[in-house]
C-alpha positions in Angstrom: 86.9 100.0 121.1 87.9 96.8 122.8 91.2 95.8 124.2 91.7 93.4 121.3 91.3 96.3 118.9 93.9 98.4 120.8 96.4 95.5 120.6 95.7 94.8 116.9 95.9 98.4 115.8 99.2 99.0 117.6 100.6 95.7 116.2 99.6 96.8 112.7 101.6 99.9 113.1 104.5 98.3 114.7 105.1 95.9 111.8 105.8 98.8 109.6 108.7 100.0 111.7 112.4 99.8 111.0 114.6 101.7 108.7 112.0 102.2 106.0 109.3 103.1 108.4 111.4 105.9 109.7 111.2 107.4 106.3 107.5 107.4 106.5 106.5 108.6 109.9 109.7 110.1 111.3 111.0 109.1 114.7 109.2 106.3 116.6 106.8 106.9 119.4 108.1 105.7 122.8 105.0 103.5 122.9 106.0 101.8 119.7 109.5 101.2 121.0 108.0 99.4 123.9 106.7 96.7 121.6 103.5 95.3 120.4 102.1 94.5 123.8 101.7 98.1 124.8 98.1 99.1 125.3 97.2 102.7 124.9 93.9 103.9 126.4 91.0 103.4 124.1 89.6 106.7 122.7 86.1 107.7 123.4 83.5 107.1 120.6 82.0 110.1 118.8 79.0 109.6 121.0 81.0 109.6 124.2 81.0 112.1 126.9 84.0 114.1 125.6 82.9 116.7 123.0 84.9 116.7 119.8 86.9 119.9 119.1 85.1 122.6 117.2 86.4 122.8 113.7 85.0 125.6 111.5 85.6 125.3 107.8 84.8 128.8 106.4 82.6 129.0 103.4 84.7 130.5 100.6 83.3 133.5 98.7 82.3 132.8 95.1 85.4 132.9 92.9 85.3 135.7 90.3 85.4 134.6 86.7 88.9 135.1 85.4 89.5 138.0 83.0 91.0 136.4 79.9 93.9 138.2 78.3 94.8 136.8 74.9 98.4 137.7 75.5 98.6 135.5 78.7 98.5 131.7 78.8 95.5 130.0 80.2 94.8 126.2 80.3 92.8 125.1 77.3 89.9 122.7 76.9 92.2 119.6 77.0 93.2 120.4 80.6 91.2 119.1 83.5 89.4 122.3 84.4 87.3 123.3 87.4 83.5 123.1 87.0 80.7 125.5 87.9 79.7 125.2 91.5 76.8 122.8 92.1 74.9 122.5 95.3 73.1 119.2 95.9 69.3 118.9 96.3 69.7 118.8 100.1 71.3 122.2 100.2 74.9 123.1 101.1 76.9 120.6 103.1 77.6 121.2 106.8 81.3 121.1 107.3 83.1 119.2 108.6 81.2 116.3 107.1 82.0 113.8 109.9 82.7 114.5 113.6 86.3 115.6 113.9 88.7 113.2 115.6 89.4 113.9 119.2 93.1 113.9 120.3 92.5 110.5 122.0 91.0 109.0 118.9 93.7 110.4 116.6 96.4 109.0 118.9 94.8 105.6 118.9 94.0 105.3 115.2 97.0 107.1 113.7 99.8 107.0 116.4 101.1 110.5 116.4 104.9 110.6 116.4 107.3 113.4 117.5 107.6 114.7 113.9 103.9 114.9 113.5 101.0 116.8 115.1 97.3 116.2 115.8 94.9 117.4 113.3 91.1 117.1 114.0 90.2 116.6 110.3 93.1 114.4 109.1 94.0 112.6 112.3 97.6 113.7 112.0 99.8 115.7 109.7 103.5 116.5 109.5 104.9 119.2 111.7 105.1 122.5 109.7 108.5 123.8 108.6 110.3 120.5 109.4 113.5 119.2 108.0 115.0 115.9 108.9 117.0 113.1 107.2 116.4 109.4 107.6 118.8 106.6 106.4 117.4 104.4 103.6 120.2 102.4 102.1 118.3 101.5 98.9 117.8 105.2 98.0 120.6 106.9 96.0 123.0 108.4 98.5 121.5 106.3 101.3 119.6 109.1 103.0 116.1 110.6 102.3 115.6 114.2 103.3 112.1 115.1 104.5 111.1 118.7 104.2 107.7 120.3 104.9 106.4 123.8 104.5 104.3 126.0 106.8 101.1 124.1 105.8 102.7 120.7 106.7 102.9 119.8 103.0 105.8 117.9 101.4 106.9 121.0 99.6 110.2 122.9 99.7 108.6 126.3 99.2 105.7 128.0 100.9 102.4 128.3 99.1 102.2 131.6 97.4 99.6 134.1 98.7 98.6 135.0 95.2 96.5 132.2 93.7 98.1 130.6 90.6 96.3 130.2 87.2 96.1 126.4 87.8 96.3 124.6 91.1 96.1 120.9 91.9 95.9 119.5 95.4 97.0 115.9 95.8 96.0 113.7 98.8 97.3 110.2 99.5 99.1 108.1 102.0 102.9 107.3 102.4 103.2 106.4 98.7 102.1 109.9 97.8 104.1 111.4 100.6 107.0 109.6 99.1 110.1 107.8 100.2 112.1 110.3 98.2 112.9 114.0 98.1 110.1 116.4 97.5 111.2 117.1 93.9 111.1 113.4 93.2 107.5 112.8 94.3 105.0 112.2 91.6 103.1 115.4 92.6 106.1 117.6 92.0 107.2 115.7 88.9 103.8 116.2 87.5 104.0 119.9 88.3 107.3 120.2 86.3 105.7 118.4 83.4 102.7 120.6 83.4 104.9 123.7 83.4 106.9 122.4 80.4 103.6 121.7 78.6 102.2 125.2 79.4 105.5 126.8 78.2 105.2 125.0 74.9 101.5 126.0 74.5 102.3 129.6 75.4 105.2 129.7 72.9 103.0 128.2 70.1 100.4 130.9 70.8 102.8 133.7 71.3 101.6 134.2 74.9 103.3 135.0 78.1 103.7 132.3 80.8 105.3 132.2 84.2 106.2 128.9 85.9 104.6 129.9 89.2 101.2 130.0 87.5 101.0 126.2 87.9 101.0 124.7 91.4 100.7 121.0 92.3 100.8 120.5 96.0 101.7 117.2 97.8 99.5 116.7 100.8 100.2 113.0 101.1 100.9 111.6 104.6 101.7 108.2 105.9 98.7 106.4 107.6 96.1 108.5 105.8 93.2 106.8 104.1 89.7 107.9 103.0 88.6 109.9 106.0 92.0 111.7 106.0 91.6 112.4 102.3 88.3 114.1 103.0 90.0 115.9 105.9 92.8 117.1 103.7 90.3 118.7 101.3 88.4 120.4 104.1 91.6 121.5 105.9 93.0 123.1 102.7 89.8 124.4 101.1 91.0 128.0 101.3 93.7 127.1 98.8 90.8 126.9 96.2 92.3 124.2 94.0 91.1 123.6 90.4 91.6 119.9 90.8 91.6 117.6 93.9 93.4 114.3 93.4 92.8 111.4 95.7 95.4 108.6 95.5 94.0 105.4 96.8 96.6 102.8 97.8 95.1 99.3 97.4 97.7 97.7 99.8 96.3 99.2 103.0 93.8 102.0 102.5 90.7 99.7 102.8 92.0 98.0 105.9 92.9 101.3 107.5 89.4 102.6 106.6 87.9 99.7 108.5 89.2 101.0 111.9 88.1 104.6 111.2 84.7 103.5 109.8 83.8 101.6 112.9 85.3 104.3 115.1 82.8 106.7 113.5 80.0 104.4 114.7 79.2 102.6 111.4 78.5 98.9 111.0 79.1 98.0 114.7 82.3 97.4 116.4 85.7 96.8 114.8 86.9 93.2 114.3 89.5 92.0 116.8 92.3 92.3 114.1 95.6 90.7 114.9 94.3 89.2 118.1 93.5 86.1 116.0 96.7 85.9 114.0 99.5 87.4 116.1 101.7 84.3 115.8 101.5 84.5 112.0 102.4 88.2 112.0 105.4 87.5 114.2 106.6 84.8 111.8 106.4 87.1 108.9 108.2 89.9 110.7 111.2 87.5 111.1 111.4 87.5 107.2 111.3 91.3 107.1 109.8 93.7 109.6 109.4 96.6 107.2 107.0 95.5 104.6 104.0 93.9 106.2 101.8 97.0 106.5 102.1 97.6 102.8 99.9 94.7 101.8 100.4 91.5 103.8 98.5 92.6 107.0 95.6 93.7 104.8 95.6 90.3 103.0 95.4 88.5 106.4 92.8 91.0 107.7 90.4 90.4 104.9 91.1 86.7 104.8 90.2 86.4 108.5 87.3 88.8 108.4 85.7 88.4 104.9 82.6 90.4 105.9 84.9 93.5 106.1 85.5 93.4 102.4 82.1 94.6 101.4 81.8 96.9 104.5 85.1 98.7 103.7 84.5 99.0 99.9 81.0 100.4 100.6 82.5 102.7 103.3 85.2 103.9 101.0 82.6 104.7 98.3 80.5 106.6 100.9 83.4 108.8 101.9 84.4 109.4 98.3 80.8 110.5 97.6 81.1 113.0 100.4 84.4 114.2 98.9 82.7 114.5 95.5 79.9 116.6 97.1 82.3 119.0 98.7 84.2 119.3 95.3 80.9 120.0 93.4 79.9 122.8 95.8 83.3 124.5 95.3 83.5 123.8 91.5 86.6 121.6 92.1 87.3 118.8 89.6 87.8 115.5 91.4 90.2 112.9 90.1 91.0 109.5 91.7 94.1 107.5 91.1 94.1 103.8 92.1 97.7 102.8 93.1 98.2 99.0 93.5 100.5 97.2 95.9 103.6 95.3 94.8 101.9 91.9 95.1 99.2 93.2 92.8 101.7 94.2 90.2 104.6 91.6 90.3 103.5 88.6 92.5 106.2 86.4 90.9 109.1 88.7 91.6 111.5 86.6 93.7 112.9 89.8 95.4 109.5 90.1 97.2 109.8 86.7 98.8 106.0 86.5 98.6 105.8 82.7 98.9 107.7 82.8 102.2 105.4 85.6 103.5 102.3 83.8 102.5 103.5 80.6 104.3 104.4 82.6 107.4 101.0 84.3 107.4 99.2 81.0 106.7 97.6 82.5 103.6 96.8 80.6 100.4 97.7 81.8 97.0 94.0 82.6 96.4 94.1 85.4 99.0 96.1 87.5 96.4 92.9 87.8 94.4 91.1 89.7 97.2 92.8 93.2 96.5 92.0 92.9 92.8 88.3 92.0 93.4 88.0 94.8 96.0 89.7 97.3 93.7 87.4 96.3 90.8 84.3 96.7 93.0 85.5 100.0 94.3 86.3 101.4 90.8 83.0 100.2 89.5 81.3 102.2 92.3 83.4 105.2 91.4 82.2 105.0 87.8 78.6 104.8 89.1 79.2 108.0 91.0 80.7 109.7 87.9 84.1 110.2 89.5 86.9 110.4 87.0 89.5 107.7 87.7 92.9 106.5 86.6 93.6 102.8 87.2 97.4 102.6 87.6 97.6 98.8 87.6 98.2 98.3 83.8 100.7 101.2 83.7 102.8 99.8 86.5 102.5 96.2 85.3 103.8 97.2 81.9 107.1 98.4 83.4 110.1 96.2 82.6 111.7 97.3 85.8 110.5 97.0 89.4 108.7 100.1 90.5 108.8 99.4 94.3 111.5 99.7 96.9 112.6 96.2 97.9 113.1 97.3 101.5 109.6 98.5 102.3 107.4 98.0 99.2 106.7 101.7 98.6 106.9 102.9 95.1 110.4 103.8 94.1 111.7 106.7 92.0 110.7 104.9 88.8 107.2 104.3 90.3 106.9 108.0 91.0 107.9 108.9 87.5 105.3 106.5 86.0 102.5 107.8 88.3 103.5 111.4 87.5 103.2 110.6 83.8 99.7 109.1 84.2 98.6 112.1 86.3 100.1 114.5 83.8 98.1 112.9 80.9 94.9 112.9 82.9 95.3 116.6 83.8 96.3 118.1 80.4 96.0 115.6 77.6 92.3 114.9 77.7 90.6 114.0 74.5 
């Protein structure tokens, strides 16, 4: 990776700092506090002299078929159920699928903060058993409390040792992670809705049901994108989920994939990034320093480097195909949610100040069409792979109220409720 990449990657992370960014990644790194001109050492490439850490993902024993008791609730055919394991024509996958990130690569690509720790499969994850509060004036009460369990998940409770009847594992970035309490995240709201649904089904059938039989786990983490979603699945395979949900955020997942894709040695070197538009980023930061990483940096990136549009969509589809292969081997149902950015949903909302941002970033109105075209291309590729998807764009656009925090452009509490409803329907109201 070149010096220009180091500067541009650090700049991209710096622009997301401020009050809202604290809610996403905890306390700032000392390097971030030093400003955008800091230059961390470039990580070695996967082909470099330093060997990657050894990561062994154990092959799970075949899961025994459940013994059905007519007096006990089980999810019916309308639920999204696990599938019979299916090994591809090339035989079982060697795991991990891609070379693990070295500590140096993870630090460069993900900027690991004091409330986070290095993970060779995901790049970084939250510290386990952490609890800290961060001020966020727009949130009711003005403070967001972050809590993680022993597996570094955004869950108040530990994962039970006894496997539940129905388990869903949700991966995603900071929007899935949530600028909210754990109980308000769409993963946990969906769990509550699934429990209520199962209680009604059990009552109608005269069956017994216990709430702990359904488990929806929030593994979302800020700065994660496609490689980290695959890493999340591999890291937590022992939890044996029935369904694995990948939440793709259109505002920055493709741009963030670009850095990781090239770092893995694909399609040549990374583009120089913000080295070619630092002045414009600084101008946009003066409007608001807390929102740029949620959509605007990606817009400028793909406007400046249009060849990366096809590369990153193709790369994202390639990683999703690997996720699909792992899921098939384990009999896990795969579901993809496409979550749009605020400019994709409400470009004319004056609270966004989008015209001022576009002017500062020297972007034309036509640049706003790029995320839509890339999302359409990506979802078409997902359909070609047979991956079940939920496009959240029409659902969020239909809302009469704004579904994003004004301060940092993450989905707000209403946004989490709407995403939870869509996920709930996809999981248990199938036709």
